[in-house]
C-alpha positions in Angstrom: 15.0 27.3 130.8 13.0 27.1 133.9 10.1 29.4 134.7 8.7 30.3 138.1 6.4 27.9 139.8 3.4 30.3 139.1 4.2 30.4 135.4 4.6 26.6 135.1 1.4 26.1 137.0 -0.4 28.5 134.7 1.0 26.8 131.6 -0.2 23.4 133.0 -3.7 25.0 133.3 -3.5 26.3 129.8 -2.5 23.0 128.3 -5.3 21.1 130.1 -7.8 23.8 129.2 -6.9 23.7 125.5 -6.8 19.9 125.6 -10.4 19.8 127.0 -11.6 21.1 123.7 -13.0 18.4 121.4 -10.8 20.0 118.6 -7.8 18.5 120.5 -9.0 15.1 119.3 -11.1 13.9 122.2 -14.5 14.5 123.7 -15.8 17.6 125.4 -13.7 18.0 128.6 -16.0 20.7 130.0 -19.5 19.3 129.3 -21.2 21.3 132.1 -20.8 23.8 134.8 -19.9 21.1 137.3 -17.0 20.0 135.2 -15.7 23.6 134.9 -16.0 23.9 138.7 -14.0 20.6 139.1 -11.4 21.9 136.7 -11.1 25.2 138.7 -11.0 23.4 142.0 -8.5 20.8 140.8 -6.1 23.6 140.0 -6.9 25.5 143.2 -7.8 28.6 141.2 -8.8 31.2 143.7 -11.0 34.3 143.9 -13.7 33.2 141.6 -17.4 34.0 141.9 -20.2 31.4 141.4 -19.8 29.7 138.0 -22.7 30.0 135.5 -23.6 28.6 132.1 -22.4 32.0 130.6 -19.0 31.4 132.3 -18.9 27.9 130.8 -19.6 29.3 127.3 -16.9 32.0 127.7 -14.3 29.5 128.9 -15.0 27.2 126.0 -14.7 30.1 123.6 -11.3 30.9 125.0 -9.8 27.5 124.1 -9.3 28.1 120.4 -7.7 31.5 121.0 -5.2 29.8 123.4 -4.6 27.0 121.0 -3.6 29.4 118.2 -0.6 30.5 120.2 0.7 26.9 120.3 0.2 26.7 116.6 2.1 30.0 115.9 4.9 29.5 113.4 7.3 32.1 115.0 7.8 34.3 117.9 6.4 37.4 116.2 3.1 35.6 115.4 3.0 34.2 119.0 3.6 37.7 120.4 0.8 39.2 118.2 -1.6 36.4 119.4 -0.7 36.9 123.0 -1.2 40.7 122.6 -4.5 40.1 121.0 -5.5 37.8 123.8 -4.7 40.3 126.5 -6.1 43.3 124.6 -8.9 44.9 126.5 -8.5 42.8 129.6 -8.2 44.3 133.1 -4.7 43.2 134.0 -4.3 44.2 137.6 -1.0 42.8 139.1 -1.0 42.4 142.9 0.9 40.4 145.4 -1.0 37.9 147.4 -0.4 34.9 149.8 -3.4 32.7 150.4 -4.5 29.2 151.0 -1.0 28.2 152.3 0.8 29.5 149.2 3.7 31.9 149.7 3.8 35.3 148.1 3.0 35.3 144.4 1.5 37.6 141.8 -2.1 37.6 140.6 -2.7 39.4 137.4 -6.5 39.4 137.2 -8.7 42.0 138.9 -10.4 40.9 142.1 -13.8 39.4 141.3 -12.9 38.6 137.7 -15.2 36.1 135.9 -13.7 32.6 135.3 -13.0 33.2 131.6 -11.3 36.6 132.3 -9.3 35.0 135.2 -8.1 32.1 133.0 -7.5 34.4 130.0 -5.3 36.8 132.0 -3.4 34.0 133.8 -2.8 32.2 130.5 -1.9 35.4 128.6 0.6 36.4 131.2 2.2 32.9 131.4 2.4 32.7 127.6 3.8 36.2 127.4 6.6 35.1 129.8 7.4 32.2 127.5 7.5 34.4 124.4 9.6 37.2 126.1 12.1 34.5 127.3 12.6 33.5 123.6 11.1 30.1 124.3 8.1 30.1 122.1 9.1 26.9 120.4 8.4 25.1 123.7 4.7 25.6 123.0 3.8 22.8 120.7 1.1 20.6 119.2 1.7 16.8 119.8 3.8 15.3 117.0 1.7 12.2 116.8 -0.2 12.5 113.4 -3.5 11.4 114.9 -3.3 13.7 118.0 -4.3 17.3 118.3 -3.4 17.9 121.9 -1.0 20.7 122.9 2.0 20.6 125.3 4.7 22.7 126.8 8.2 21.2 126.5 9.9 22.1 129.8 12.7 19.5 129.3 16.2 20.8 129.5 17.1 19.6 126.0 13.9 20.6 124.3 13.2 17.0 123.3 9.6 16.5 124.2 7.5 15.9 121.1 4.4 14.0 122.4 1.7 15.1 124.8 2.2 11.8 126.6 5.2 9.5 125.9 3.3 6.5 127.3 0.5 6.8 124.7 1.3 8.9 121.6 5.1 8.5 121.8 5.1 4.8 122.6 2.4 4.1 120.0 4.6 5.7 117.3 7.7 4.0 118.5 6.0 0.6 118.4 4.6 1.3 114.9 8.1 2.3 113.7 9.6 -0.9 115.2 7.0 -3.1 113.6 7.5 -1.4 110.3 11.3 -2.0 110.5 10.6 -5.7 111.4 8.3 -6.1 108.4 10.9 -4.5 106.1 13.7 -6.7 107.4 11.6 -9.8 106.9 11.1 -9.1 103.2 
């Protein structure tokens, strides 16, 4: 299953936003307003007003709500969580072409605060995943000592680790060493 470029981009933003939370097993990825501004600029998120401390707090508070969708046990639970996420938002679909990007859809109202913008983009992207019957592509890393989330966009749905070079490789090496120890006994 492939999603549109916009949906995949929004899913990438969601993953990095959720993984910026210390609850994902790391340090605070958004320690200050400047880091939030860098996050927003890095993803070329447009139409945002000046970012304040209140915006930073609101974006941080959004992360656990997004994470819960990755932890949903089935499609019905994921759908309920996405509906709850979008409940009360000002979803305002409109076509736009800006900053060298071809026509695409923005779902947030013009002038939306950063948390509302991220919430609506994330909610819409996650809703497309659920509607497509692809909720199982939203996962938490399978490494036992990692709490990061991921979206498995592989054709055969085989992605299990947030990063195959770290979590995946570490577990494969540990399993290999255990096999070697067992064979030596």
